[in-house]
C-alpha positions as CSV (number, residue, x, y, z in Angstrom):
1,M,18.4,8.6,-2.6
2,R,16.3,8.6,0.4
3,A,13.4,10.9,0.6
4,A,13.4,13.5,3.1
5,K,11.8,12.7,6.5
6,Q,8.4,13.8,7.5
7,S,8.7,17.3,9.3
8,M,5.5,17.4,11.3
9,P,4.5,14.8,14.0
10,I,2.4,12.2,12.6
11,P,-1.3,11.4,13.5
12,E,-2.1,7.7,14.5
13,L,-2.3,5.3,11.6
14,Y,-3.9,2.2,10.5
15,V,-2.9,1.0,7.2
16,F,-3.5,-2.0,5.1
17,R,-3.0,-3.3,1.7
18,H,-6.0,-4.3,-0.8
19,G,-7.0,-7.8,-0.8
20,Q,-5.9,-10.0,-3.5
21,T,-6.5,-9.6,-7.4
22,D,-6.0,-11.9,-10.2
23,W,-3.0,-10.2,-11.7
24,N,-1.3,-10.4,-8.0
25,A,-2.4,-14.2,-8.1
26,E,-0.4,-14.4,-11.7
27,L,2.5,-12.2,-10.4
28,R,2.0,-9.7,-12.9
29,F,3.1,-6.0,-12.4
30,Q,0.1,-4.2,-11.5
31,G,0.9,-0.7,-10.4
32,Q,-1.7,1.8,-11.2
33,T,-3.8,-0.4,-13.4
34,D,-7.4,-0.6,-12.1
35,I,-7.6,-4.2,-11.6
36,P,-10.8,-5.4,-9.1
37,L,-10.5,-7.8,-5.9
38,N,-10.8,-11.5,-6.6
39,D,-12.8,-13.8,-4.7
40,H,-9.6,-14.7,-1.8
41,G,-9.1,-10.7,-1.9
42,R,-12.7,-10.2,-0.6
43,S,-11.8,-12.8,1.9
44,Q,-8.9,-11.0,3.0
45,A,-10.7,-7.9,3.1
46,Q,-13.1,-9.5,5.6
47,I,-10.0,-10.2,7.6
48,I,-9.0,-6.6,7.9
49,G,-12.2,-5.8,9.0
50,Q,-12.0,-8.2,11.6
51,I,-8.7,-7.0,12.5
52,L,-9.9,-3.5,13.0
53,K,-12.7,-4.6,15.2
54,K,-10.0,-6.3,17.2
55,L,-8.0,-3.0,17.5
56,L,-10.7,-0.1,17.7
57,P,-14.2,0.2,19.1
58,S,-15.4,2.2,16.2
59,P,-13.5,4.5,13.5
60,D,-15.1,7.5,15.3
61,G,-12.4,10.2,15.0
62,F,-10.4,9.0,12.1
63,D,-10.1,9.8,8.7
64,L,-11.2,6.7,6.1
65,L,-8.9,7.0,3.2
66,A,-8.4,4.8,0.3
67,S,-6.5,5.2,-2.8
68,P,-8.3,5.9,-6.1
69,L,-8.2,2.5,-7.5
70,S,-11.1,0.3,-7.0
71,R,-9.1,-2.4,-5.1
72,A,-8.4,-0.6,-2.3
73,Q,-11.7,1.1,-2.1
74,E,-13.6,-2.1,-2.2
75,T,-11.1,-3.5,0.5
76,M,-12.1,-0.6,2.8
77,K,-15.7,-1.1,1.8
78,I,-15.7,-5.0,2.9
79,A,-13.5,-4.2,6.0
80,L,-15.9,-1.4,7.3
81,Q,-19.1,-3.8,6.7
82,T,-17.4,-6.9,8.4
83,W,-16.6,-4.2,11.3
84,G,-19.9,-3.3,11.5
85,F,-19.9,0.4,10.1
86,A,-20.9,-0.1,6.1
87,D,-22.3,3.4,6.4
88,R,-19.4,5.5,7.1
89,E,-18.0,7.7,4.1
90,I,-14.7,6.9,2.5
91,T,-12.6,9.6,1.1
92,T,-10.3,9.3,-1.8
93,E,-6.6,10.1,-1.3
94,P,-4.8,10.7,-5.0
95,E,-1.3,10.4,-3.0
96,I,-1.6,7.1,-1.7
97,I,-2.3,5.4,-5.5
98,E,0.3,2.5,-6.0
99,V,3.6,3.2,-7.5
100,S,3.4,3.4,-11.2
101,Y,5.5,0.6,-13.1
102,G,4.8,2.2,-16.5
103,D,5.6,-0.1,-19.3
104,F,5.7,-3.2,-17.0
105,E,2.4,-3.3,-16.0
106,G,0.4,-6.4,-17.2
107,W,3.5,-8.3,-17.7
108,T,5.3,-11.1,-15.4
109,L,9.0,-11.0,-14.7
110,D,9.5,-14.2,-16.6
111,E,7.4,-12.5,-19.8
112,L,9.9,-9.3,-19.2
113,R,13.1,-11.6,-19.3
114,E,12.0,-12.6,-22.7
115,D,12.9,-9.3,-24.4
116,H,13.8,-6.8,-21.8
117,S,16.3,-9.0,-19.4
118,H,18.8,-6.1,-19.5
119,L,15.8,-3.9,-17.4
120,V,15.0,-6.9,-15.3
121,D,18.7,-7.4,-14.4
122,Q,18.7,-3.3,-13.7
123,R,15.6,-3.7,-11.3
124,F,17.2,-6.6,-9.3
125,A,20.5,-4.6,-9.0
126,D,18.8,-1.6,-7.5
127,K,15.2,-2.4,-6.8
128,W,14.4,0.7,-4.5
129,N,15.9,3.2,-7.1
130,F,15.1,1.5,-10.4
131,V,12.7,3.5,-12.7
132,P,10.7,1.2,-15.2
133,P,9.9,3.1,-18.5
134,G,7.3,5.4,-18.1
135,G,7.0,4.6,-14.4
136,E,8.5,5.6,-11.0
137,S,10.7,3.9,-8.6
138,Y,9.8,3.4,-4.8
139,A,12.4,6.2,-3.9
140,I,10.1,8.7,-6.1
141,L,7.1,6.9,-4.8
142,E,8.5,7.8,-1.0
143,E,8.5,11.2,-1.9
144,R,4.7,11.7,-2.4
145,I,4.3,9.5,0.4
146,V,6.4,11.6,2.6
147,R,4.6,14.8,1.3
148,W,1.0,13.3,2.2
149,L,2.3,12.1,5.6
150,N,3.3,15.8,6.3
151,G,-0.2,16.9,5.2
152,L,-2.1,14.7,7.7
153,S,-3.9,16.5,10.6
154,R,-5.9,13.6,12.0
155,P,-6.0,10.1,12.9
156,A,-6.8,7.8,9.8
157,I,-7.5,4.4,8.6
158,V,-6.0,3.9,5.2
159,A,-6.4,1.3,2.2
160,C,-3.5,1.4,0.1
161,H,-1.0,-0.8,-1.8
162,G,2.1,-2.9,-1.3
163,G,4.5,0.1,-2.7
164,V,2.8,2.4,-0.4
165,L,3.7,0.2,2.7
166,R,7.0,-0.3,1.5
167,A,7.6,3.4,1.6
168,L,5.8,3.6,5.1
169,Q,8.2,1.0,6.3
170,H,11.1,2.8,5.0
171,T,9.7,6.1,6.5
172,L,8.1,5.1,9.8
173,M,10.2,2.1,10.6
174,Q,13.5,2.9,9.6
175,K,13.8,-0.3,7.4
176,S,16.6,-0.3,4.8
177,A,15.4,0.4,1.4
178,D,17.1,-3.2,0.3
179,D,14.9,-4.9,3.0
180,V,11.4,-3.3,2.0
181,S,12.2,-3.7,-1.6
182,A,12.9,-7.4,-1.5
183,G,10.3,-8.2,1.2
184,T,6.6,-8.8,0.6
185,V,3.6,-7.1,2.1
186,A,0.6,-9.2,3.5
187,Q,-2.7,-8.8,2.3
188,D,-4.3,-9.6,5.5
189,Q,-2.7,-7.4,7.7
190,V,-2.9,-4.0,9.4
191,L,0.1,-1.7,9.9
192,V,-0.3,0.2,13.1
193,F,1.5,3.5,13.9
194,D,0.5,5.0,17.7
195,G,2.5,8.3,16.7
196,Q,5.8,6.9,18.1
197,S,6.4,3.2,17.2
198,T,5.0,0.8,14.3
199,R,3.9,-2.4,14.6
200,W,2.2,-5.2,12.2
201,E,-1.0,-6.6,13.7
202,S,-3.0,-9.9,12.4
203,L,-5.6,-12.2,13.7
């Protein structure tokens, strides 16, 4: 299922994933569980700040938006501090919270295979549309991300999550659902949308 495309012009966006957490390092489904950054994740957030500093003179004229989860908010705060704008106010945006993995959260795929191999098989058969028990699919996530995009009226700098960036790549970059579901999302790069085209930026 493909989400309805955005119906309004989208303003300029600079979007990045939060830095690494211990659950990321352990390959655990994290979803909406509020796991903090680890030290490596904080270093990645500093890299994000350096990239933003390279791309923009300041955050003036941009809304600073972060997911309600602490790992995204801390990434934004560290990035702004690195950039030299630690005093700027961050707005929490509920619509860009990570996809919910429901009952999968806290587990690795190897652990799930022990008792729920049929669900793991279903996920690999159609990762974009698979709904974990009590959770969301990427297709469902994309519906709320498109809703959020349609509500934007100002340029924004955005700290969010891997699932959200998958949805944005599907919507803004027209990448296939299979490609964005299977691919990884870097934690030390920034996705830039200039109103027409999209590109990744790194140091």
